[in-house]
N, C-alpha and C positions, 0 to 999 in steps of 0.2 A: 504493500499500499504506500501511497505517496502522502506526505504530510506538508500541506501548503496552507497554513492559516493566513488570514488576511492581515498580515503585519508587515511593516516596511523595515524594521530594525529589530535585531536580536542581539541583546547585550547580556552576557553572562559575566557576573562580577563577584565581588567578595561574599555576597549572600549565598553563593553556592560553593563555599570554600573547601568543602571536604571531598568534592568530586575527584576521582582518580582518572577517569576515562570519559571522553565524550565521543559518541559514535552516532553520526547522522547518516541515514541511509541514502539510497538512490532517489533522485528526482524529488528531493525535499526542499522546502523553504524557498521556492522559486519566485516569491514576491518580495523577498528581503533584499534591500539594497545596502544595508550596513550590518556587518557581522563583527562583533567585538567580544573578546575574551580578556578580562583584566583581573589580575590578582587572585587567581585560583591556585593557591600555594601547594595543594596536594595533586593537582593535575599532572599526570605522566604522559598521557597519550590523547591525541586528537585525530579521528579518522572520519573523513567525509566521503560519502559514496560518489557515484557517477551522476553527472548532470544535475547537481544541487546548487542552489544559489545561482540559477541560470535565468537572469532577467534578459529581456530583449534590449538591443543596443540603443534604442531611442530613449531609454530611461536611465542611461548609465551615468549621467553627470553626478559626481560626488560619491559614486559607489565605492566602498572601502571595506577591506578585511583587516582588522587590527587585532593582533594577539600580543599581549604584554604582561609583564610582571608575574609570570608563572615559573617559579624557581625550580620545580621538578619536571617540567615538561621536557621530555627527551625525544619525542617522536610526533611528527605531523605527516599525515598521509591524506592527500586530496585526489579524489578520483577524476576520471576524464571529463572534460567539459564543465566541470564545477567552477563557479566564479568566472565563467568565460568572459562576461562583459564588464566585470569589475574594473575600475580604473587603477586601484592601488592595493598593494599587499604590504603591510608593515608589521615586522616582527621586532619587538623591543624588550630588552631585559629578560632574556630566556637563557640563563646561564647553563642549564643542563641539556640544551638542545643538541642532539647528536645527528638526527636524521630528518630530512625533509624530502618527501617524494611527491612530485606533482605529475600525475599521469597526463596523457595526451590532451593537449589544448586546455588544461586547467590554467585559469588566468590568461587565456588565449589572447585577449585584447588589452591586457594590462599595460599601463604606461609608466608605472612607477613601483619599484620594489625597494623597501627600506629594511636594512638589518642594522639594529642599533643595540649596543651593549652599555650597561651601567658599570661594567667592571673596569678596573684601572689597568 
């Protein structure tokens, strides 16, 4: 089944602090134009299936994926065509990140990717 509620932003923050894994399936959240994860200190893995967060190009202005301040996050896997029309991907202060896998055409039309560390 597809999960496509009528929301435009999905922000997962400190209120979900004990999550260890986020797994979003295929063809989900295709009306969301901003996806943000911030401060999930226990999060270790983020997995997003194929063709999720796939909005049409005419609505892409300001579309952003931001993942930050998750000190245990070591793995990000994003399936094919997910976030295809998003303008930017920002990964900030993820000191345990070891692996990022973007399958075919994930962030296919992305204009900006930021990797930023708070480490000295």
